[in-house]
N, C-alpha and C positions, 0 to 999 in steps of 0.2 A: 230314631229309625226312619221316620217320615222324611227328615232332612236328608238322610243318606239316599233314600229312594228318589227324592226330587233331584238330587245332584246327579244320580245315575241316569235318570230320564233326560235331564238337561244335556248330558254328554252325547245323547243320540244325535242331536242336531249337528255339532261339529264333526262327528264321526261320519254321518251321512254325507255331508258336504265334502269331507276329505276323501272318502271312498269313491264317490261319483266323480270328483275332480281327478283322482288318480286314473280311473277308467277312461275318462275323457282324454286325459293327457296321453295315455298309452295308445289310444286309438289314433291320435293325431301325430304321434312320434313316428309311426310307420311311414316310410316314403310313399308318396302318392296319396290317394284318398279312396274311400270305398267305391266311388263312382268309377274310377279307373280300374279298380279290381273287378268290378262288375262287367265292364266291357271286355276286359282281358287283352290279349295280344292282338286281336283282330282290329281293334280301334274303331272309332267313329269320327264323324266330322266334328270340327271344333264348335260349330253352332249347337249340335245336339249335345255335346259334352257340357257346354255352358247352360243349356236348358235343364239338363239333369242336375247339375250342381245347384242351380237356382231352386229347382223343385225340392231337393233334399236339404237346402239351406247351407250348402258348403261354400257359397259365395259371400257369406256374411263374415264379419270379423270374428276371431276366436272367442272373445269375451261375450259377444252376443249369442254365438252358438252355444256356449256353456250355459248361459242363463236360460235360453230356450230349452236346452236339454234338462236342466234341473227342474224347471216348471213342468215339463211334460212328465218326467219321472214321478214327481210329487202327485200328479193327477192320475198316475197309473198308465199313462200312454207311453209305451216303449217304442213306438214308431213302427215302421214297416221294414221288413228285412230287405236289404239291397239285393240279396241273391234270389230269394224265392218270391219276393213281392207280397208275402203274407204278413199279417200283423205279428209282431214278435211275441205278444202275449199269447196268441193262438199256438204258435210253435212251442212256447214254454209249457203251456198247459198240456200239449200233446206228449212232450218228452219227459215231463216231471215224474209221472208214475214209474218210468224206468229208472230214474235217479233214486227214487225212494226204495225200489226193489234192490238196487245195487247197494245202497246204504245199509239196508236191513241184512243183506247177505254178508257184508263186511263186518257188521256188529256181531252176527252169529259166529262167523269165522274167528273173530278175535276172542269171543267168549270160550269157544270150544278149544282153541289152541293156546291163546294168550294167558288165560287164567291158570290152567294147569302148569304151564311153563314158568309162570311167576311163582307159583307155590313151590315148584321143584327148585327154582333158583334162590329163593329167599333164605333157606338155611345156610347155603354155601356163602352167600354174601354176608350174612350176619357173623359167621365165624371169622371171615377174613377181615372185616372192617370194624368189628366191635372190640377188638383187642383180646380175643380168645373166646373160648367156648362154649 
C-alpha cells in the first residue's frame, strides 16, 4: 500500500510539468503576445512595446520563459495580470468563492435531478440489456 501511495505521489511531478507546459504552450500558440493584446488596436511605439516585452519577459527565449514560469508557479507567484495589473493570486482569491458557490449549486442540481432520473432509468436498462427480465 505504501509503495502504491509513493508511486501516485511521484506521478504528481510529471503531471504538474505536463499541465503547466500545456498551458504555457497554449498561451504561446495564440498569434501575437499578451502585450499586444493589452495595447489593443490603438498601438504604441515600438520602443514602448520593447520595454513592456522586456518587463514581462517576453523578449527571452521560450525555454527560458518556461523555466521562469515553472519556478514562479512552484513558489506560488502567478505574476501580474496584463489586463488589470493586479496580482493574479489576488484576483483568484477574489473570484474563487463564486466558483465554489457555482460548484455547490451544480452538485445540488445533479443530486436533485440526476439521482432520481438514474433510479427511474435503471430498471428499463436492466431489462433491455440483461437478456430479459
